[in-house]
N, C-alpha and C positions, 0 to 999 in steps of 0.2 A: 455635561455641556449639550445645549440643544442646537442642532444643526440647522433645522428650519421648523416654521409653522406653515402647514398648508392653508392657502388663501381661501379654500373652498369648505373644508370640513373641520379646519382649526386643530387638525392632529399635530401635535408636537413631537419630534424624534431626533436622535443624534445619528441615525442610519439613513443612508440615501438608497433608493431602488431605481435601477435603470431599465427601462423597457424601450427597446429599439435603441434610437439615439438619444432619447430624452430622459431626464430625471423625472420621476414620478412619485407622488405620495404613496405611502406604504397602504394606507386604509382606503382611499377612494380611487387611487390611480390617476388622479388628475395631474396633467403636466405642470411642472414647477418652473416658472418663468425665470425666477432668481434664486440662486443658491449662494449661500456664503461661501467664501474661499476657506481653504483648510491648510494647515500646517501639517500636513501629513506624510508619513514616510513609512515604507514597509518596516515591520517589527524586526529588530536585529536577532538573528539566530546565533546561537554559540555552539561551535563545533570544537572538538580537540583534535590536533593534528599529532599523530604519532611520529617517532623518530624516523620511521620508514617512509614517511610522506602520505600514509593513508589517513583517513579520518573516522572519527567516531563522534557520536552525539552523546553528550553527559546526561545523567539522570535529571538534572536540572541545571539552570543556568549559572547558579552559585555553588555547584559542587565543587569539592577541592580536586585541583588538577593533580593527576598522577605525575611523578617525577619523570622529566625528560619529554613530556607532553608540552605542546604549545596550545594556548587558548586562542582560538580565531573566531572573531565577531563577524558576521556577513550579514549585510543588509540588502544588496541587489539580488533580485530574484534569478537572475541567470546564474550568479555565482552559487546561489542555493542549489539550484537544479544541477548544476556541474558536481557539486559535493555529494549531494543525495545519489546522483548516477553512479558515482565512484564507490560510495559506500555499498550501493545495491549491487554492483558488479562484483565487489570483494566477497558479499555474502552469498552470491550465486556459484563464485568459485569455491567456496567453503562447502556449499550445499553439494555440488557436483563431486567434490572429493568424497564426501560422506557416502554419496549414491555408489561411487565406484568400489568403495571398501564393502558396502552392503552387498552389491551385485556379487563380488568375489565370493563372500561368505555364502551367499544363497545359491550361487551356481554348484559350489561343491557339495552342500548339503542336498540340493535338488537332484543333483546327479546320483547321489547315493540312494535317495528315495526312489528315484525312476527306475534304477537298476534293480532295487528290491521289488518293486511293483512288478516290473517285466517278469522277473523270476516267477512271482507268485500267479501271473496271469496265464500261464500253461495249465494250471489246475482249476481255473475259473471257469465258469458256465459261460457260454457265448453271450448272454445277456449281460452278465457281470463284467466280462472282458470289455463289451463294447461301451458300457457304462465308464469303465477305468480310461479307455481311450478318449471318450468324450470329455471326460473331466481333465485329462492331461492337454486336450487341445484348448479347452476353455481357460485353463491357466496359462498356456502360451499366448493366447490372444489377450488377456486382460491388459488394461491400460496402465502403462508404466507411470511412476511419480513424474509430475512435472513441477517445475520451478514457478512459483507464483508471485515472487517478489517479496522480499522480507523487510525492505526499508522504505519508507516514504514519509513526507511531511505533509500532515494534512492541509496545511494552507497552500502547498504547492498542487495539490491533488484535485482541489475543486475549481471548475471553471463553468462557463454557461451551459455545457452539456450535462452536468451532473449536479449542479448546485441546487436548483429549483425544488426538486423533491423534497429536501430538508429543511426547507423555509416554511415557517408559520405564516399565518395570515398577516402578522404585523411585519413580516419580512426578515425576522430574526432567525439566524441558522439554529436550528433544533437538533442538530448532530445526526449522525447515522444511526438508523433503527436496527 
């Protein structure tokens, strides 16, 4: 379906490009005075609601629903954002639990290794001992793991601040590089 034909350069496209407050042609960026109306609505996203009320995203929209799960179709962007935030919050809680477990294991192991190193430091030369202290200090000051976000919908992540670098000269999304 062709959405418009530019009156200046004759370019035909089914995509519109906004520059400031006006719709413009992808090729010549000339302002479009008349644009056809569209019967457009955001794409429906399918989520699965677990019995405990949390959500997950199926591998594809036609995937077989697990027993006791409920299929939820969401069209409104605000509702999608709410569900995505809930899924990401759940993923962050899982990540934090894993980090606590790792930290407990590492603390016990690290304590034993540090004790053994301190025992050996008595027989080390001053230069070697200084290096061992330096290495322990560096280890103590290293950055710890940070949660970077495990879940997002690409359609909700692009806005005017980050969309343009991924567009080609014809205005079509070229994906993240």
